[in-house]
ROSE-4610 file (N, C-alpha, C; in Angstrom, 1 decimal, always signed):
// ROSE-4610
residu = [M/M/M/A/A/A/Y/Y/Y/W/W/W/T/T/T/A/A/A/A/A/A/L/L/L/L/L/L/G/G/G/F/F/F/A/A/A/L/L/L/V/V/V/A/A/A/A/A/A/P/P/P/A/A/A/A/A/A/A/A/A/K/K/K/T/T/T/K/K/K/T/T/T/P/P/P/P/P/P/V/V/V/A/A/A/E/E/E/G/G/G/Q/Q/Q/A/A/A/P/P/P/Q/Q/Q/Q/Q/Q/P/P/P/I/I/I/E/E/E/T/T/T/G/G/G/N/N/N/Y/Y/Y/P/P/P/Y/Y/Y/Q/Q/Q/L/L/L/F/F/F/V/V/V/P/P/P/K/K/K/G/G/G/Y/Y/Y/L/L/L/A/A/A/D/D/D/T/T/T/T/T/T/K/K/K/Q/Q/Q/Y/Y/Y/P/P/P/L/L/L/L/L/L/V/V/V/F/F/F/L/L/L/H/H/H/G/G/G/S/S/S/G/G/G/E/E/E/R/R/R/G/G/G/D/D/D/D/D/D/V/V/V/A/A/A/K/K/K/V/V/V/K/K/K/A/A/A/H/H/H/G/G/G/P/P/P/P/P/P/K/K/K/I/I/I/A/A/A/D/D/D/R/R/R/D/D/D/P/P/P/A/A/A/F/F/F/P/P/P/F/F/F/L/L/L/T/T/T/V/V/V/S/S/S/P/P/P/L/L/L/L/L/L/G/G/G/T/T/T/D/D/D/Q/Q/Q/D/D/D/W/W/W/D/D/D/I/I/I/A/A/A/K/K/K/L/L/L/D/D/D/R/R/R/L/L/L/V/V/V/D/D/D/H/H/H/I/I/I/A/A/A/K/K/K/S/S/S/L/L/L/R/R/R/V/V/V/D/D/D/R/R/R/A/A/A/R/R/R/I/I/I/Y/Y/Y/L/L/L/T/T/T/G/G/G/L/L/L/S/S/S/R/R/R/G/G/G/G/G/G/H/H/H/A/A/A/S/S/S/W/W/W/R/R/R/W/W/W/A/A/A/I/I/I/A/A/A/E/E/E/P/P/P/T/T/T/R/R/R/F/F/F/A/A/A/A/A/A/I/I/I/A/A/A/P/P/P/V/V/V/A/A/A/G/G/G/R/R/R/G/G/G/N/N/N/P/P/P/G/G/G/E/E/E/A/A/A/C/C/C/R/R/R/L/L/L/M/M/M/D/D/D/L/L/L/P/P/P/V/V/V/W/W/W/A/A/A/F/F/F/H/H/H/G/G/G/D/D/D/R/R/R/D/D/D/D/D/D/V/V/V/V/V/V/V/V/V/P/P/P/E/E/E/G/G/G/S/S/S/F/F/F/A/A/A/M/M/M/A/A/A/R/R/R/A/A/A/I/I/I/R/R/R/A/A/A/C/C/C/G/G/G/G/G/G/R/R/R/K/K/K/V/V/V/R/R/R/L/L/L/T/T/T/I/I/I/Y/Y/Y/P/P/P/D/D/D/L/L/L/G/G/G/H/H/H/N/N/N/S/S/S/W/W/W/D/D/D/P/P/P/A/A/A/Y/Y/Y/D/D/D/D/D/D/P/P/P/A/A/A/L/L/L/Y/Y/Y/A/A/A/W/W/W/L/L/L/L/L/L/E/E/E/Q/Q/Q/K/K/K/L/L/L/P/P/P/S/S/S/P/P/P/M/M/M/N/N/N/T/T/T/D/D/D/K/K/K/D/D/D/D/D/D/K/K/K]
num = [1/1/1/2/2/2/3/3/3/4/4/4/5/5/5/6/6/6/7/7/7/8/8/8/9/9/9/10/10/10/11/11/11/12/12/12/13/13/13/14/14/14/15/15/15/16/16/16/17/17/17/18/18/18/19/19/19/20/20/20/21/21/21/22/22/22/23/23/23/24/24/24/25/25/25/26/26/26/27/27/27/28/28/28/29/29/29/30/30/30/31/31/31/32/32/32/33/33/33/34/34/34/35/35/35/36/36/36/37/37/37/38/38/38/39/39/39/40/40/40/41/41/41/42/42/42/43/43/43/44/44/44/45/45/45/46/46/46/47/47/47/48/48/48/49/49/49/50/50/50/51/51/51/52/52/52/53/53/53/54/54/54/55/55/55/56/56/56/57/57/57/58/58/58/59/59/59/60/60/60/61/61/61/62/62/62/63/63/63/64/64/64/65/65/65/66/66/66/67/67/67/68/68/68/69/69/69/70/70/70/71/71/71/72/72/72/73/73/73/74/74/74/75/75/75/76/76/76/77/77/77/78/78/78/79/79/79/80/80/80/81/81/81/82/82/82/83/83/83/84/84/84/85/85/85/86/86/86/87/87/87/88/88/88/89/89/89/90/90/90/91/91/91/92/92/92/93/93/93/94/94/94/95/95/95/96/96/96/97/97/97/98/98/98/99/99/99/100/100/100/101/101/101/102/102/102/103/103/103/104/104/104/105/105/105/106/106/106/107/107/107/108/108/108/109/109/109/110/110/110/111/111/111/112/112/112/113/113/113/114/114/114/115/115/115/116/116/116/117/117/117/118/118/118/119/119/119/120/120/120/121/121/121/122/122/122/123/123/123/124/124/124/125/125/125/126/126/126/127/127/127/128/128/128/129/129/129/130/130/130/131/131/131/132/132/132/133/133/133/134/134/134/135/135/135/136/136/136/137/137/137/138/138/138/139/139/139/140/140/140/141/141/141/142/142/142/143/143/143/144/144/144/145/145/145/146/146/146/147/147/147/148/148/148/149/149/149/150/150/150/151/151/151/152/152/152/153/153/153/154/154/154/155/155/155/156/156/156/157/157/157/158/158/158/159/159/159/160/160/160/161/161/161/162/162/162/163/163/163/164/164/164/165/165/165/166/166/166/167/167/167/168/168/168/169/169/169/170/170/170/171/171/171/172/172/172/173/173/173/174/174/174/175/175/175/176/176/176/177/177/177/178/178/178/179/179/179/180/180/180/181/181/181/182/182/182/183/183/183/184/184/184/185/185/185/186/186/186/187/187/187/188/188/188/189/189/189/190/190/190/191/191/191/192/192/192/193/193/193/194/194/194/195/195/195/196/196/196/197/197/197/198/198/198/199/199/199/200/200/200/201/201/201/202/202/202/203/203/203/204/204/204/205/205/205/206/206/206/207/207/207/208/208/208/209/209/209/210/210/210/211/211/211/212/212/212/213/213/213/214/214/214/215/215/215/216/216/216/217/217/217/218/218/218/219/219/219/220/220/220/221/221/221/222/222/222/223/223/223/224/224/224/225/225/225/226/226/226/227/227/227/228/228/228/229/229/229/230/230/230/231/231/231/232/232/232/233/233/233/234/234/234/235/235/235/236/236/236/237/237/237/238/238/238/239/239/239/240/240/240/241/241/241/242/242/242/243/243/243/244/244/244/245/245/245/246/246/246/247/247/247/248/248/248/249/249/249/250/250/250/251/251/251]
x = [+86.7/+85.2/+85.3/+84.5/+84.4/+84.1/+84.8/+84.6/+83.2/+82.5/+81.3/+80.1/+79.0/+77.8/+77.0/+76.0/+75.1/+74.4/+74.1/+73.3/+74.2/+75.4/+76.4/+76.8/+76.8/+76.9/+75.8/+74.8/+73.4/+73.6/+74.2/+74.3/+75.2/+76.2/+77.2/+76.7/+75.8/+75.6/+74.1/+74.3/+73.0/+72.8/+71.8/+71.6/+71.7/+72.5/+72.6/+73.0/+73.0/+73.4/+75.1/+75.9/+77.2/+77.8/+79.1/+79.7/+80.5/+80.9/+81.6/+83.2/+83.7/+85.3/+86.1/+87.2/+88.1/+89.4/+90.8/+91.9/+92.3/+91.5/+91.8/+92.2/+93.4/+93.7/+92.6/+92.5/+91.4/+91.2/+90.1/+89.8/+90.0/+90.6/+90.6/+90.2/+89.3/+89.0/+89.9/+90.1/+91.4/+92.0/+93.0/+93.9/+95.2/+95.6/+96.8/+97.3/+98.5/+99.4/+99.2/+98.9/+98.7/+99.9/+100.1/+101.0/+100.1/+100.8/+100.2/+99.6/+98.3/+97.5/+97.9/+99.0/+99.8/+101.1/+102.1/+103.3/+103.2/+103.8/+103.8/+102.6/+101.8/+100.9/+101.3/+100.4/+100.6/+100.4/+101.5/+101.1/+100.2/+99.5/+98.3/+98.0/+97.3/+96.7/+95.5/+94.7/+93.3/+92.9/+91.7/+91.0/+89.7/+89.3/+88.0/+87.3/+86.2/+85.5/+85.0/+84.9/+84.6/+83.0/+83.0/+81.7/+81.4/+82.4/+82.3/+82.4/+82.9/+82.7/+81.5/+80.9/+79.9/+78.7/+78.1/+77.0/+77.5/+77.6/+78.0/+77.0/+75.9/+74.8/+75.2/+76.1/+76.2/+77.2/+76.6/+77.7/+78.0/+79.4/+80.1/+80.6/+80.3/+80.9/+82.5/+83.1/+84.5/+85.0/+86.2/+86.8/+88.1/+88.7/+89.9/+90.7/+92.0/+92.6/+94.0/+94.4/+95.7/+96.6/+97.6/+98.5/+99.2/+99.8/+100.8/+102.2/+103.0/+104.6/+105.4/+105.0/+105.8/+105.8/+104.8/+104.7/+105.1/+105.6/+106.0/+107.3/+107.5/+108.8/+108.4/+109.1/+108.8/+108.3/+107.7/+107.3/+105.8/+104.9/+103.7/+102.8/+103.5/+103.0/+102.8/+103.7/+103.8/+102.3/+101.7/+100.3/+99.4/+99.7/+98.8/+99.2/+100.0/+100.6/+99.1/+98.5/+97.3/+96.0/+95.0/+93.7/+92.9/+92.2/+91.3/+92.2/+93.3/+94.0/+94.5/+94.7/+95.1/+94.1/+92.8/+91.5/+91.2/+91.3/+90.7/+91.7/+92.9/+94.1/+93.5/+92.9/+92.3/+91.1/+90.2/+88.9/+88.4/+88.1/+87.8/+86.4/+85.7/+84.2/+84.2/+85.3/+85.3/+84.5/+83.4/+82.2/+82.6/+83.8/+84.3/+85.4/+85.1/+86.3/+87.3/+88.5/+89.3/+90.4/+90.8/+92.1/+92.9/+94.4/+95.3/+96.4/+96.7/+97.7/+99.0/+100.0/+101.4/+102.1/+102.6/+103.2/+104.8/+105.5/+106.8/+107.8/+108.8/+109.6/+109.7/+109.4/+109.4/+108.6/+107.4/+106.4/+105.3/+104.3/+103.0/+101.9/+100.8/+99.7/+99.4/+99.1/+98.7/+97.3/+96.5/+94.9/+94.7/+95.5/+95.0/+95.6/+96.6/+97.0/+95.9/+95.4/+94.4/+93.1/+92.6/+91.4/+91.7/+92.6/+92.8/+92.7/+93.3/+93.3/+91.8/+91.1/+89.8/+88.8/+89.1/+88.1/+88.4/+89.6/+90.0/+89.2/+89.2/+88.8/+87.1/+86.6/+85.2/+84.9/+85.6/+85.1/+85.3/+86.3/+86.7/+86.2/+85.7/+85.1/+83.6/+83.0/+81.7/+81.3/+81.6/+81.6/+80.2/+79.5/+78.6/+79.0/+78.9/+79.4/+78.8/+77.7/+77.0/+77.5/+78.5/+79.2/+80.7/+81.3/+82.9/+83.1/+84.0/+84.4/+85.8/+86.2/+87.8/+88.0/+89.4/+89.8/+91.3/+92.0/+93.3/+93.9/+95.1/+96.0/+96.9/+97.2/+98.2/+98.5/+99.5/+99.6/+98.7/+98.1/+96.9/+95.8/+95.5/+94.3/+94.4/+95.5/+95.8/+95.2/+95.6/+95.4/+93.9/+93.2/+91.7/+90.7/+91.2/+90.7/+90.7/+92.1/+92.4/+91.7/+91.6/+91.0/+89.4/+88.7/+87.3/+87.0/+88.0/+87.7/+87.7/+88.8/+88.7/+87.6/+87.0/+86.2/+85.0/+84.0/+83.2/+82.2/+81.9/+80.8/+81.3/+82.4/+83.2/+82.6/+82.7/+82.7/+81.3/+80.8/+79.5/+80.0/+81.2/+81.7/+83.2/+83.8/+85.1/+85.5/+86.8/+86.9/+88.6/+88.8/+90.3/+90.6/+91.8/+92.4/+93.7/+93.7/+95.0/+95.6/+94.7/+94.9/+94.5/+94.8/+94.5/+94.2/+93.3/+92.9/+92.9/+92.2/+92.2/+90.9/+90.7/+89.4/+88.9/+89.9/+89.4/+88.4/+88.7/+87.7/+86.8/+86.6/+85.8/+84.2/+83.9/+82.5/+82.1/+83.2/+82.9/+82.4/+82.6/+82.1/+81.0/+80.3/+79.1/+78.1/+78.0/+77.0/+77.6/+78.7/+79.5/+79.6/+79.0/+79.2/+80.8/+81.2/+82.6/+82.6/+83.5/+83.9/+85.2/+85.8/+87.1/+87.6/+88.8/+89.3/+90.8/+91.0/+92.1/+92.5/+93.8/+94.3/+94.5/+93.9/+94.1/+95.4/+96.5/+97.9/+98.7/+98.1/+99.0/+99.9/+101.2/+102.1/+102.8/+102.3/+102.9/+102.0/+100.6/+99.7/+98.7/+98.7/+97.8/+96.7/+95.7/+94.3/+93.5/+94.1/+93.3/+93.3/+94.0/+93.7/+92.4/+92.1/+90.7/+89.7/+89.7/+88.6/+88.4/+89.6/+89.5/+88.3/+88.6/+87.9/+86.4/+86.1/+84.8/+84.0/+84.7/+84.2/+83.9/+84.8/+84.4/+83.3/+83.3/+82.1/+80.8/+80.8/+79.5/+79.4/+80.3/+79.9/+79.3/+79.6/+78.9/+77.6/+76.9/+75.9/+75.9/+77.0/+77.1/+76.8/+75.9/+75.2/+75.7/+76.7/+76.9/+78.3/+79.1/+80.3/+80.4/+81.2/+81.4/+82.8/+83.2/+84.6/+84.9/+85.6/+86.1/+87.4/+87.5/+88.7/+89.0/+90.2/+90.4/+91.4/+90.9/+91.6/+93.1/+94.0/+95.4/+96.1/+95.6/+96.2/+97.0/+98.2/+99.1/+98.6/+99.7/+99.4/+98.7/+98.7/+98.2/+96.8/+96.0/+94.5/+94.0/+94.8/+94.3/+93.9/+94.6/+94.3/+93.0/+92.3/+91.0/+90.1/+90.5/+89.3/+89.1/+90.1/+89.9/+89.6/+89.8/+89.2/+87.8/+87.2/+85.8/+84.6/+83.9/+83.2/+82.0/+81.9/+80.9/+81.3/+82.6/+83.0/+82.5/+82.7/+82.4/+80.7/+80.2/+78.7/+78.1/+79.0/+78.5/+78.7/+79.8/+80.2/+79.1/+78.7/+77.8/+76.5/+76.2/+74.9/+74.8/+76.0/+76.2/+76.0/+75.2/+75.1/+74.9/+75.5/+75.4/+74.0/+73.4/+72.2/+72.4/+73.6/+73.7/+75.3/+75.5/+77.0/+77.6/+79.0/+79.7/+80.2/+79.9/+80.3/+81.8/+82.2/+83.7/+83.8/+82.7/+83.0/+84.1/+85.3/+86.2/+87.0/+87.6/+88.4/+89.6/+89.9/+90.8/+92.0/+93.0/+94.1/+95.3]
y = [+19.6/+20.2/+21.6/+21.7/+22.9/+24.1/+25.4/+26.4/+27.1/+27.0/+27.5/+26.7/+27.2/+26.5/+26.7/+25.8/+25.9/+27.3/+27.7/+29.2/+30.3/+30.1/+31.2/+31.1/+30.2/+29.8/+30.4/+30.3/+30.9/+32.2/+33.3/+34.4/+34.7/+33.9/+33.9/+33.7/+32.8/+32.5/+32.9/+33.8/+34.5/+34.2/+33.5/+33.3/+34.5/+34.7/+35.7/+35.5/+36.3/+35.9/+35.8/+34.8/+34.8/+36.2/+36.5/+37.9/+37.5/+38.5/+38.1/+37.8/+36.9/+36.7/+37.6/+38.3/+38.9/+38.3/+38.7/+38.3/+37.4/+36.9/+36.1/+34.6/+34.2/+32.7/+31.6/+30.5/+29.6/+29.5/+29.5/+29.6/+28.1/+28.2/+26.8/+27.2/+26.1/+26.4/+26.3/+27.0/+26.8/+28.2/+28.2/+29.5/+29.2/+30.2/+30.0/+31.5/+31.5/+32.7/+33.1/+34.5/+35.1/+36.2/+36.4/+37.3/+38.7/+40.0/+41.1/+41.1/+41.9/+42.1/+42.9/+43.7/+44.7/+45.1/+45.4/+45.7/+46.9/+46.6/+47.6/+47.6/+46.4/+46.1/+45.0/+44.4/+43.7/+42.4/+41.4/+40.0/+39.5/+38.5/+38.5/+37.0/+36.6/+35.4/+35.4/+34.5/+34.4/+33.1/+33.3/+32.4/+32.3/+30.9/+30.7/+29.6/+29.9/+29.0/+27.7/+26.5/+25.2/+25.5/+24.9/+24.8/+26.0/+27.0/+28.0/+27.4/+26.2/+25.9/+25.0/+24.5/+23.6/+24.5/+25.6/+26.3/+27.9/+27.8/+29.1/+30.1/+30.3/+31.1/+31.9/+31.6/+32.1/+33.2/+34.2/+35.5/+35.2/+35.6/+35.6/+36.9/+37.2/+38.4/+38.1/+39.3/+39.6/+40.1/+39.6/+40.1/+40.3/+41.8/+42.2/+42.3/+41.8/+41.7/+42.3/+43.4/+44.0/+43.7/+43.0/+42.4/+43.6/+43.5/+44.5/+44.5/+45.4/+45.5/+44.4/+43.4/+42.0/+41.2/+41.3/+40.5/+40.9/+42.2/+42.8/+42.1/+42.2/+41.6/+41.1/+39.8/+39.4/+37.9/+37.4/+35.9/+36.2/+35.7/+36.0/+35.0/+34.0/+32.9/+33.6/+34.7/+35.1/+35.8/+36.2/+37.2/+36.0/+34.7/+33.7/+33.5/+34.4/+34.1/+34.5/+35.4/+35.8/+36.1/+36.3/+36.7/+35.9/+36.6/+35.5/+34.7/+35.0/+34.1/+32.8/+32.9/+31.9/+31.1/+31.6/+30.7/+30.0/+30.7/+30.1/+28.9/+29.1/+28.0/+26.6/+26.9/+25.6/+25.2/+26.0/+25.7/+26.0/+25.0/+25.3/+25.8/+25.9/+26.4/+27.8/+28.5/+30.2/+30.8/+31.2/+31.7/+33.1/+33.5/+34.7/+34.5/+35.0/+35.2/+36.2/+35.8/+36.3/+37.0/+38.1/+38.7/+39.3/+38.8/+39.2/+39.5/+40.9/+41.3/+41.3/+41.5/+41.3/+42.9/+43.4/+44.8/+44.5/+45.2/+45.2/+45.6/+45.4/+45.7/+47.4/+47.7/+49.2/+50.1/+49.4/+50.2/+50.5/+51.3/+51.4/+51.3/+50.8/+50.6/+51.8/+51.4/+52.6/+52.2/+53.2/+52.9/+53.0/+53.6/+53.6/+52.1/+51.5/+50.1/+49.0/+49.5/+48.6/+48.6/+49.8/+49.9/+49.1/+49.3/+48.5/+47.0/+46.5/+45.1/+44.7/+45.4/+45.0/+45.1/+46.1/+46.2/+45.2/+44.7/+43.6/+42.2/+41.9/+40.9/+41.0/+42.0/+42.2/+42.1/+42.3/+42.0/+40.6/+40.0/+38.8/+37.6/+37.6/+36.9/+37.0/+36.1/+36.2/+36.9/+38.3/+38.9/+39.8/+39.6/+40.3/+41.7/+42.5/+44.1/+44.6/+44.2/+44.8/+44.3/+43.2/+42.8/+42.6/+43.7/+43.9/+44.6/+43.7/+44.1/+44.3/+45.2/+45.4/+45.1/+44.6/+44.5/+44.5/+45.0/+44.7/+45.0/+44.6/+44.6/+45.5/+46.3/+47.4/+48.2/+47.9/+48.9/+48.8/+47.5/+47.1/+47.7/+47.9/+48.7/+50.0/+50.7/+52.1/+52.3/+51.6/+51.5/+51.5/+50.5/+50.2/+51.6/+52.0/+53.3/+54.4/+54.6/+55.5/+55.3/+53.9/+53.8/+53.8/+53.6/+53.8/+55.3/+56.2/+57.7/+58.1/+57.5/+58.0/+57.4/+56.5/+56.0/+55.0/+56.0/+55.4/+54.9/+54.8/+53.9/+52.6/+52.5/+51.1/+49.9/+49.9/+48.9/+48.6/+47.4/+47.5/+47.3/+47.1/+47.3/+47.3/+47.7/+47.4/+47.1/+46.4/+45.9/+46.2/+47.4/+47.8/+47.0/+46.6/+45.9/+46.3/+46.9/+47.4/+48.6/+49.5/+50.5/+52.0/+52.9/+54.3/+54.8/+55.8/+56.6/+58.0/+58.9/+60.5/+60.9/+61.0/+61.5/+62.8/+63.7/+64.8/+64.5/+63.3/+62.8/+61.8/+61.5/+60.4/+60.6/+61.8/+62.1/+61.6/+61.0/+60.5/+59.0/+58.6/+56.9/+56.9/+58.1/+58.1/+56.9/+56.6/+55.7/+54.4/+54.1/+52.8/+52.0/+50.8/+49.9/+49.4/+49.9/+49.6/+48.7/+47.9/+47.2/+47.2/+47.9/+48.0/+47.2/+46.8/+46.0/+46.6/+46.5/+46.9/+46.2/+46.1/+45.5/+46.9/+46.5/+47.8/+48.0/+47.1/+47.4/+47.6/+47.8/+47.9/+49.2/+49.0/+50.1/+50.1/+49.6/+49.8/+50.9/+50.4/+51.3/+51.5/+52.7/+52.8/+52.6/+52.1/+52.0/+53.0/+54.4/+55.5/+55.7/+55.0/+55.4/+54.7/+53.6/+53.1/+53.9/+54.2/+54.9/+56.3/+56.9/+58.3/+58.4/+57.4/+57.1/+56.8/+55.9/+55.5/+56.7/+57.6/+58.6/+59.7/+59.9/+60.9/+60.5/+59.4/+58.8/+59.0/+58.7/+58.9/+60.4/+61.2/+62.5/+63.4/+62.6/+63.0/+62.6/+61.8/+61.1/+59.7/+59.1/+57.7/+56.6/+55.8/+54.9/+53.4/+53.1/+51.9/+51.3/+51.9/+51.8/+50.8/+50.1/+49.0/+49.0/+48.8/+48.8/+47.6/+46.9/+45.8/+46.0/+46.3/+46.4/+45.2/+44.4/+43.2/+43.5/+43.3/+43.5/+42.8/+43.2/+42.9/+41.9/+42.7/+42.4/+43.5/+43.1/+44.2/+44.2/+44.3/+44.8/+43.6/+42.4/+41.5/+41.1/+42.1/+41.8/+41.1/+40.6/+40.1/+38.6/+38.0/+36.5/+36.3/+37.1/+37.0/+37.4/+38.6/+39.2/+38.5/+37.7/+36.9/+35.6/+35.0/+33.6/+33.7/+34.9/+34.9/+34.9/+33.9/+33.6/+34.7/+35.6/+36.5/+37.7/+38.1/+38.9/+38.8/+37.4/+37.0/+37.2/+36.6/+36.5/+38.2/+39.1/+40.3/+40.9/+40.7/+41.1/+40.9/+39.5/+38.9/+39.5/+40.2/+40.9/+42.2/+42.9/+44.2/+44.0/+45.0/+44.9/+46.5/+46.8/+48.2/+48.4/+49.6/+49.9/+50.1/+50.3/+51.0/+50.5/+49.4/+49.0/+50.0/+50.2/+51.1/+50.4/+51.1/+50.7/+50.6/+49.5/+49.1/+48.8/+49.0/+48.5/+49.5/+49.5/+50.3/+49.5/+50.1/+49.4/+48.8/+47.5/+46.7/+46.4/+47.5/+47.5/+47.1]
z = [+31.7/+31.7/+30.9/+30.0/+29.3/+30.2/+29.8/+30.9/+30.6/+29.6/+29.2/+29.4/+29.9/+29.8/+28.6/+28.5/+27.4/+27.4/+28.5/+28.6/+28.1/+28.5/+28.1/+26.7/+26.1/+24.5/+23.9/+24.4/+23.7/+23.5/+24.3/+24.1/+22.6/+22.4/+21.6/+20.0/+19.8/+18.5/+18.1/+17.0/+16.6/+15.1/+14.6/+13.0/+12.4/+11.4/+10.4/+9.2/+8.2/+6.8/+6.9/+6.2/+6.4/+5.5/+6.2/+5.6/+4.6/+3.6/+2.3/+2.9/+2.4/+2.5/+1.7/+2.2/+1.6/+1.5/+2.0/+1.9/+2.9/+3.6/+4.8/+4.4/+5.0/+4.6/+5.0/+4.6/+4.9/+6.4/+6.9/+8.5/+8.9/+10.0/+11.0/+12.3/+12.9/+14.1/+15.2/+16.3/+17.1/+17.2/+17.7/+17.9/+17.0/+16.3/+15.3/+15.3/+15.0/+14.7/+13.4/+13.1/+11.7/+11.4/+10.1/+9.6/+9.7/+9.6/+9.9/+8.6/+8.6/+7.5/+6.4/+6.5/+5.7/+6.3/+5.7/+6.1/+7.3/+8.3/+9.4/+10.4/+10.2/+11.0/+12.1/+13.0/+13.8/+13.6/+13.7/+13.8/+15.1/+14.8/+16.0/+16.1/+17.3/+17.3/+17.0/+16.1/+15.9/+16.4/+17.2/+17.8/+17.1/+16.6/+15.9/+16.7/+17.3/+18.2/+17.6/+18.1/+17.7/+17.3/+16.2/+15.6/+14.4/+14.3/+13.5/+12.1/+11.5/+10.0/+9.8/+11.0/+10.8/+10.3/+10.7/+10.4/+9.6/+8.4/+7.7/+7.7/+8.7/+8.8/+10.2/+10.9/+12.4/+12.3/+13.0/+13.1/+14.6/+14.8/+16.3/+16.9/+18.1/+18.7/+18.5/+18.6/+18.3/+19.6/+20.3/+21.5/+20.9/+21.1/+21.0/+22.2/+22.3/+23.4/+23.2/+24.1/+24.2/+25.2/+24.9/+26.2/+26.7/+27.7/+28.4/+27.9/+28.8/+28.4/+28.5/+29.2/+29.5/+28.2/+27.2/+26.3/+24.9/+24.9/+23.8/+23.2/+22.0/+21.3/+20.0/+19.6/+18.2/+18.3/+19.4/+19.6/+19.9/+18.7/+18.9/+19.9/+20.2/+21.2/+22.7/+22.8/+24.2/+24.5/+23.3/+23.7/+24.5/+24.2/+25.0/+26.5/+27.1/+28.4/+29.4/+29.1/+30.0/+29.2/+30.0/+29.4/+28.3/+27.4/+26.7/+25.8/+25.2/+24.4/+25.2/+26.5/+27.2/+27.6/+27.8/+27.9/+26.7/+25.6/+24.3/+24.0/+24.4/+24.3/+24.8/+26.0/+26.8/+26.6/+25.9/+25.9/+24.4/+23.5/+22.2/+22.1/+23.2/+23.1/+23.4/+23.7/+24.1/+23.0/+23.4/+22.5/+21.8/+21.6/+21.0/+19.8/+18.6/+17.8/+18.5/+18.7/+19.4/+18.7/+18.7/+18.1/+18.9/+19.1/+20.0/+19.5/+19.0/+18.3/+19.1/+18.6/+19.4/+19.0/+20.1/+20.2/+20.0/+19.3/+18.9/+20.4/+20.5/+21.5/+21.7/+22.8/+23.1/+22.3/+21.9/+21.2/+22.0/+21.7/+22.4/+21.2/+21.7/+20.8/+19.8/+18.6/+17.6/+17.3/+17.6/+17.3/+15.8/+14.8/+13.6/+13.0/+13.4/+13.0/+13.7/+14.8/+15.2/+14.7/+14.3/+13.7/+12.2/+11.6/+10.2/+10.5/+11.5/+12.0/+12.1/+13.0/+13.5/+12.2/+11.3/+10.1/+9.3/+9.0/+8.3/+8.7/+10.2/+10.7/+10.4/+10.8/+10.8/+9.2/+8.1/+6.9/+6.4/+6.9/+6.5/+7.3/+8.3/+8.9/+9.6/+10.1/+10.1/+11.8/+11.5/+13.0/+13.0/+13.9/+14.6/+14.7/+14.1/+14.2/+15.4/+15.8/+16.9/+18.4/+18.1/+19.5/+19.1/+19.1/+19.1/+20.6/+21.1/+22.5/+22.7/+23.5/+23.8/+25.1/+25.4/+26.9/+26.6/+27.7/+27.7/+29.1/+29.4/+30.6/+30.7/+31.7/+31.9/+30.8/+30.1/+28.8/+28.0/+27.7/+27.0/+27.5/+29.0/+29.6/+29.4/+29.4/+29.0/+27.4/+26.7/+25.3/+25.2/+26.0/+25.9/+26.2/+27.2/+27.6/+26.2/+25.8/+25.0/+23.5/+23.0/+21.7/+22.0/+23.1/+23.4/+23.3/+24.0/+23.9/+22.7/+21.7/+20.4/+19.7/+19.8/+19.0/+19.9/+20.5/+21.6/+20.9/+19.7/+19.1/+18.4/+18.5/+17.9/+18.7/+19.9/+20.8/+21.6/+21.7/+22.3/+24.0/+24.3/+25.9/+25.7/+26.9/+27.1/+28.5/+28.7/+30.1/+30.3/+30.7/+31.0/+32.2/+32.3/+33.4/+33.8/+35.2/+35.7/+34.6/+34.1/+33.2/+33.9/+33.1/+33.5/+32.1/+32.4/+31.1/+31.6/+30.8/+30.5/+31.3/+32.5/+33.1/+32.4/+31.9/+31.1/+29.9/+29.4/+28.2/+28.4/+29.7/+30.0/+29.6/+29.6/+29.3/+27.9/+26.9/+25.8/+26.0/+27.2/+27.4/+28.2/+28.4/+29.4/+29.0/+27.5/+27.0/+26.7/+27.1/+26.8/+28.0/+27.9/+29.1/+29.3/+30.6/+30.8/+32.2/+32.3/+33.5/+33.6/+34.6/+35.0/+36.0/+36.0/+37.1/+37.6/+39.0/+39.4/+40.8/+41.2/+42.5/+43.5/+44.7/+45.4/+46.0/+45.8/+46.2/+44.9/+43.9/+42.5/+42.6/+42.6/+42.8/+41.3/+40.3/+39.0/+38.2/+38.3/+37.7/+39.0/+39.6/+40.9/+40.5/+41.7/+41.2/+41.2/+41.5/+41.1/+39.6/+38.9/+37.4/+37.2/+37.7/+37.4/+38.1/+39.3/+40.1/+39.5/+38.9/+38.4/+37.2/+36.3/+35.2/+35.7/+36.5/+36.7/+37.5/+38.3/+38.9/+37.8/+36.9/+35.7/+34.8/+34.3/+33.5/+34.5/+35.6/+36.4/+36.6/+36.8/+37.0/+35.6/+34.7/+33.1/+33.2/+34.0/+34.1/+33.4/+33.1/+32.8/+33.7/+33.5/+34.4/+33.8/+33.1/+32.6/+32.9/+33.9/+34.4/+35.7/+35.6/+36.9/+37.2/+38.4/+38.9/+39.8/+39.7/+40.6/+41.1/+42.4/+43.1/+43.8/+43.6/+44.3/+45.6/+46.7/+48.0/+48.0/+48.7/+48.9/+47.5/+46.5/+45.4/+44.6/+44.2/+43.2/+41.7/+40.7/+39.7/+38.7/+39.3/+38.4/+39.0/+38.3/+38.6/+37.6/+36.3/+35.3/+35.4/+36.2/+36.6/+37.2/+38.3/+38.6/+37.7/+36.9/+36.1/+35.0/+34.3/+33.1/+33.4/+34.7/+34.9/+35.5/+35.4/+36.0/+34.9/+34.7/+33.6/+33.6/+34.7/+34.8/+33.9/+33.5/+32.6/+31.3/+30.8/+29.5/+29.5/+30.4/+30.4/+30.1/+30.9/+31.0/+29.4/+29.1/+27.6/+26.5/+26.5/+25.7/+25.7/+27.0/+27.1/+26.6/+26.1/+25.6/+24.0/+23.5/+21.9/+21.5/+20.6/+20.0/+19.3/+19.5/+18.8/+17.3/+16.9/+15.5/+15.4/+14.8/+14.7/+13.8/+14.0/+13.5/+12.0/+10.9/+9.6/+9.5/+9.0/+8.8/+7.2/+6.4/+5.0/+4.3/+4.6/+4.0/+2.9/+2.0/+1.2/+1.8/+1.7/+2.2/+1.3/+1.3/+0.3/+0.9]
């Protein structure tokens, strides 16, 4: 049975002129590994929803997923172990173009590299630039907070899972829809990591932050978070009033 109802899919597909193609290989529906867009960037999994090729006038929301420490290495298939790429693998109707980069062994996420990758995808595929979303778990959750703080107008919404950010910079997120998730027994990244960010955003006057704490749950808060269709419905409801311009030279 498909994971998504027709009502949910209705959020995802909005008629708009087709975007110009760049240096992307021929697009195939489904999920497949991709080579780095340039030397030194990340290999990644790319998911293209069912129906993308049938109507070349539709733009799609883009979901960027950052995995945790356990998936680092040189096997890009490992990024499908959790979260959105795992769901996309089992449901071709998952309503997001989904980009899931692979972090190398002992590396941490580099925002400049991620920017280049997202800019390339936004230029190469039919991305609705008002609906680019970011989520990540554990190390990817930390990076989600960090990336959004660095560029608070890039994403329409973020969903950090089992991550921590810098409360001293949280005021930069006061206008950004945020839904954070954590287990109350997490002893790897303590739940205060999410509590502190939510409190700091609200202290700045932010009213778009949500926090879900799972009782009696440790570090793996990503399974219940990502298996809940309510997260994806919420993401699809968020839209930037003025999409960030990513029309840069793609060299």
